[in-house]
NUKOLLUM-760064 format. One record per atom (N, C-alpha, C): residue number from 1; residue in three letters; chain; x, y, z. Coordinates in steps of 0.02 Angstrom, whole numbers, plus 50000, padded with zeros to 5 digits. Layout:
  pos  code  unit   east  north     up
  NUM   ala     A      X      Y      Z
...
This chain:
  pos  code  unit   east  north     up
    1   unk     A  50042  49940  50000
    1   unk     A  50000  50000  50000
    1   unk     A  50044  50062  50000
    2   unk     A  50020  50114  49966
    2   unk     A  50053  50178  49968
    2   unk     A  50021  50220  50023
    3   unk     A  50061  50263  50054
    3   unk     A  50036  50303  50110
    3   unk     A  50063  50374  50102
    4   unk     A  50020  50424  50114
    4   unk     A  50041  50493  50113
    4   unk     A  49998  50534  50161
    5   unk     A  50025  50590  50185
    5   unk     A  49991  50633  50233
    5   unk     A  49987  50703  50204
    6   unk     A  49929  50737  50210
    6   unk     A  49924  50806  50185
    6   unk     A  49933  50856  50242
    7   unk     A  49929  50920  50226
    7   unk     A  49943  50972  50275
    7   unk     A  49889  50978  50328
    8   unk     A  49829  50951  50316
    8   unk     A  49774  50952  50364
    8   unk     A  49774  50890  50409
    9   unk     A  49823  50847  50402
    9   unk     A  49827  50787  50443
    9   unk     A  49787  50729  50417
   10   unk     A  49764  50733  50354
   10   unk     A  49729  50677  50323
   10   unk     A  49780  50627  50296
   11   unk     A  49768  50564  50311
   11   unk     A  49810  50510  50287
   11   unk     A  49776  50476  50228
   12   unk     A  49812  50467  50174
   12   unk     A  49787  50433  50114
   12   unk     A  49823  50366  50108
   13   unk     A  49784  50313  50101
   13   unk     A  49813  50245  50096
   13   unk     A  49785  50212  50033
   14   unk     A  49830  50193  49988
   14   unk     A  49807  50157  49928
   14   unk     A  49802  50083  49944
   15   unk     A  49748  50052  49923
   15   unk     A  49737  49980  49932
   15   unk     A  49733  49949  49863
   16   unk     A  49789  49923  49841
   16   unk     A  49794  49896  49773
   16   unk     A  49743  49843  49758
   17   unk     A  49732  49796  49803
   17   unk     A  49688  49739  49789
   17   unk     A  49614  49756  49799
   18   unk     A  49600  49811  49834
   18   unk     A  49531  49833  49842
   18   unk     A  49513  49890  49793
   19   unk     A  49560  49908  49750
   19   unk     A  49548  49958  49697
   19   unk     A  49524  50025  49724
   20   unk     A  49555  50049  49779
   20   unk     A  49531  50110  49809
   20   unk     A  49586  50146  49848
   21   unk     A  49570  50208  49866
   21   unk     A  49613  50247  49911
   21   unk     A  49569  50267  49970
   22   unk     A  49593  50252  50030
   22   unk     A  49556  50269  50091
   22   unk     A  49583  50335  50118
   23   unk     A  49538  50374  50149
   23   unk     A  49555  50438  50179
   23   unk     A  49540  50434  50254
   24   unk     A  49589  50452  50294
   24   unk     A  49581  50453  50367
   24   unk     A  49591  50525  50390
   25   unk     A  49537  50558  50410
   25   unk     A  49542  50626  50436
   25   unk     A  49574  50625  50505
   26   unk     A  49613  50677  50521
   26   unk     A  49646  50682  50587
   26   unk     A  49680  50617  50606
   27   unk     A  49720  50591  50561
   27   unk     A  49750  50525  50570
   27   unk     A  49791  50518  50634
   28   unk     A  49824  50570  50655
   28   unk     A  49866  50566  50715
   28   unk     A  49825  50554  50778
   29   unk     A  49761  50571  50776
   29   unk     A  49718  50563  50835
   29   unk     A  49680  50497  50835
   30   unk     A  49685  50458  50782
   30   unk     A  49647  50395  50777
   30   unk     A  49682  50337  50811
   31   unk     A  49643  50293  50839
   31   unk     A  49670  50231  50868
   31   unk     A  49686  50182  50813
   32   unk     A  49730  50135  50826
   32   unk     A  49744  50081  50778
   32   unk     A  49679  50045  50762
   33   unk     A  49669  50030  50699
   33   unk     A  49609  49994  50677
   33   unk     A  49548  50037  50666
   34   unk     A  49555  50104  50672
   34   unk     A  49498  50149  50662
   34   unk     A  49476  50146  50589
   35   unk     A  49411  50155  50578
   35   unk     A  49383  50154  50511
   35   unk     A  49403  50217  50472
   36   unk     A  49403  50211  50407
   36   unk     A  49419  50268  50363
   36   unk     A  49363  50319  50364
   37   unk     A  49380  50381  50350
   37   unk     A  49332  50435  50346
   37   unk     A  49301  50440  50277
   38   unk     A  49339  50419  50226
   38   unk     A  49315  50423  50158
   38   unk     A  49351  50374  50113
   39   unk     A  49323  50364  50054
   39   unk     A  49353  50319  50005
   39   unk     A  49341  50347  49935
   40   unk     A  49391  50341  49892
   40   unk     A  49377  50354  49823
   40   unk     A  49409  50301  49780
   41   unk     A  49380  50294  49720
   41   unk     A  49396  50237  49677
   41   unk     A  49341  50186  49677
   42   unk     A  49297  50190  49727
   42   unk     A  49240  50145  49735
   42   unk     A  49179  50184  49757
   43   unk     A  49119  50160  49743
   43   unk     A  49058  50196  49763
   43   unk     A  49042  50192  49837
   44   unk     A  49074  50144  49873
   44   unk     A  49061  50135  49944
   44   unk     A  49120  50099  49976
   45   unk     A  49114  50082  50040
   45   unk     A  49169  50050  50076
   45   unk     A  49173  49975  50065
   46   unk     A  49124  49944  50033
   46   unk     A  49123  49871  50025
   46   unk     A  49139  49848  49954
   47   unk     A  49126  49890  49904
   47   unk     A  49140  49871  49835
   47   unk     A  49216  49872  49822
   48   unk     A  49240  49823  49784
   48   unk     A  49312  49822  49768
   48   unk     A  49324  49798  49696
   49   unk     A  49282  49823  49651
   49   unk     A  49286  49805  49580
   49   unk     A  49331  49854  49543
   50   unk     A  49374  49828  49499
   50   unk     A  49417  49871  49459
   50   unk     A  49375  49912  49411
   51   unk     A  49391  49977  49406
   51   unk     A  49359  50023  49359
   51   unk     A  49283  50024  49366
   52   unk     A  49259  50025  49428
   52   unk     A  49187  50029  49441
   52   unk     A  49159  50092  49408
   53   unk     A  49110  50084  49366
   53   unk     A  49079  50140  49331
   53   unk     A  49115  50160  49268
   54   unk     A  49166  50123  49247
   54   unk     A  49202  50139  49185
   54   unk     A  49269  50171  49200
   55   unk     A  49306  50184  49148
   55   unk     A  49373  50212  49154
   55   unk     A  49369  50288  49159
   56   unk     A  49366  50312  49222
   56   unk     A  49364  50383  49236
   56   unk     A  49412  50397  49294
   57   unk     A  49421  50459  49311
   57   unk     A  49463  50477  49368
   57   unk     A  49433  50453  49434
   58   unk     A  49369  50436  49434
   58   unk     A  49335  50412  49494
   58   unk     A  49342  50337  49503
   59   unk     A  49370  50302  49454
   59   unk     A  49377  50230  49457
   59   unk     A  49451  50211  49456
   60   unk     A  49470  50162  49495
   60   unk     A  49540  50141  49500
   60   unk     A  49547  50067  49486
   61   unk     A  49607  50048  49465
   61   unk     A  49625  49978  49453
   61   unk     A  49696  49968  49477
   62   unk     A  49703  49941  49536
   62   unk     A  49769  49928  49568
   62   unk     A  49809  49992  49582
   63   unk     A  49782  50038  49622
   63   unk     A  49821  50097  49639
   63   unk     A  49878  50077  49687
   64   unk     A  49939  50085  49665
   64   unk     A  49996  50062  49705
   64   unk     A  50023  50114  49754
   65   unk     A  50031  50175  49732
   65   unk     A  50062  50226  49773
   65   unk     A  50022  50291  49772
   66   unk     A  50027  50329  49826
   66   unk     A  49998  50396  49830
   66   unk     A  50051  50443  49858
   67   unk     A  50047  50505  49837
   67   unk     A  50094  50556  49862
   67   unk     A  50058  50623  49864
   68   unk     A  50058  50656  49922
   68   unk     A  50029  50722  49928
   68   unk     A  50084  50774  49920
   69   unk     A  50075  50818  49871
   69   unk     A  50123  50872  49858
   69   unk     A  50101  50934  49897
   70   unk     A  50135  50951  49951
   70   unk     A  50113  51007  49993
   70   unk     A  50120  51075  49958
   71   unk     A  50167  51081  49912
   71   unk     A  50176  51145  49877
   71   unk     A  50116  51162  49832
   72   unk     A  50086  51111  49803
   72   unk     A  50030  51122  49757
   72   unk     A  49963  51100  49785
   73   unk     A  49962  51070  49844
   73   unk     A  49902  51041  49875
   73   unk     A  49868  50992  49828
   74   unk     A  49908  50947  49800
   74   unk     A  49884  50897  49752
   74   unk     A  49902  50828  49776
   75   unk     A  49855  50782  49769
   75   unk     A  49868  50712  49783
   75   unk     A  49880  50676  49717
   76   unk     A  49936  50642  49712
   76   unk     A  49953  50602  49653
   76   unk     A  49941  50529  49669
   77   unk     A  49913  50492  49622
   77   unk     A  49900  50420  49632
   77   unk     A  49925  50382  49571
   78   unk     A  49965  50330  49583
   78   unk     A  49988  50286  49529
   78   unk     A  49937  50231  49521
   79   unk     A  49896  50237  49469
   79   unk     A  49844  50188  49454
   79   unk     A  49874  50136  49406
   80   unk     A  49910  50088  49434
   80   unk     A  49952  50044  49394
   80   unk     A  49914  50000  49345
   81   unk     A  49856  49976  49364
   81   unk     A  49817  49933  49320
   81   unk     A  49793  49968  49257
   82   unk     A  49785  50034  49262
   82   unk     A  49764  50074  49204
   82   unk     A  49823  50110  49172
   83   unk     A  49883  50098  49197
   83   unk     A  49945  50127  49168
   83   unk     A  49940  50203  49164
   84   unk     A  49923  50235  49221
   84   unk     A  49917  50307  49222
   84   unk     A  49932  50334  49291
   85   unk     A  49946  50398  49293
   85   unk     A  49954  50434  49357
   85   unk     A  49899  50486  49359
   86   unk     A  49862  50486  49414
   86   unk     A  49806  50532  49422
   86   unk     A  49825  50589  49470
   87   unk     A  49801  50649  49455
   87   unk     A  49813  50707  49496
   87   unk     A  49746  50730  49524
   88   unk     A  49741  50732  49590
   88   unk     A  49679  50754  49623
   88   unk     A  49694  50818  49661
   89   unk     A  49667  50874  49636
   89   unk     A  49674  50938  49671
   89   unk     A  49617  50947  49720
   90   unk     A  49620  50999  49761
   90   unk     A  49567  51010  49810
   90   unk     A  49499  51018  49777
   91   unk     A  49495  51056  49724
   91   unk     A  49431  51067  49691
   91   unk     A  49406  51001  49660
   92   unk     A  49451  50963  49630
   92   unk     A  49431  50900  49599
   92   unk     A  49404  50852  49651
   93   unk     A  49437  50847  49708
   93   unk     A  49415  50801  49760
   93   unk     A  49346  50821  49786
   94   unk     A  49333  50885  49793
   94   unk     A  49270  50906  49823
   94   unk     A  49212  50905  49774
   95   unk     A  49225  50916  49709
   95   unk     A  49170  50924  49662
   95   unk     A  49162  50866  49614
   96   unk     A  49215  50845  49582
   96   unk     A  49210  50799  49526
   96   unk     A  49219  50725  49544
   97   unk     A  49257  50711  49594
   97   unk     A  49271  50642  49611
   97   unk     A  49223  50620  49667
   98   unk     A  49182  50570  49655
   98   unk     A  49137  50547  49707
   98   unk     A  49177  50518  49765
   99   unk     A  49174  50549  49821
   99   unk     A  49207  50525  49881
   99   unk     A  49153  50504  49930
  100   unk     A  49155  50443  49953
  100   unk     A  49107  50419  50002
  100   unk     A  49134  50436  50071
  101   unk     A  49095  50471  50110
  101   unk     A  49115  50492  50178
  101   unk     A  49073  50457  50230
  102   unk     A  49102  50446  50287
  102   unk     A  49066  50417  50344
  102   unk     A  49043  50472  50389
């Protein structure tokens, strides 16, 4: 799994075999085993199908690594199964990419 932390303390974890990236808000304050706050790449926390909904920025297939660029406030994701690198900016995450929140 790839792991990255943003400036607001959100932890991003890529789960290659579940075809998703999990988001943990206030990660430093969470206990071990705490549930994720959000997920993208899937419509919910239980689906784990590659390219759910078709080949879009909202669908993933084996995301291996994530990296948060603090200078640009951008999350980069290596979507290895689709042979691409995705860039998620703040506006993209909030408006265009379906993120399931708890």
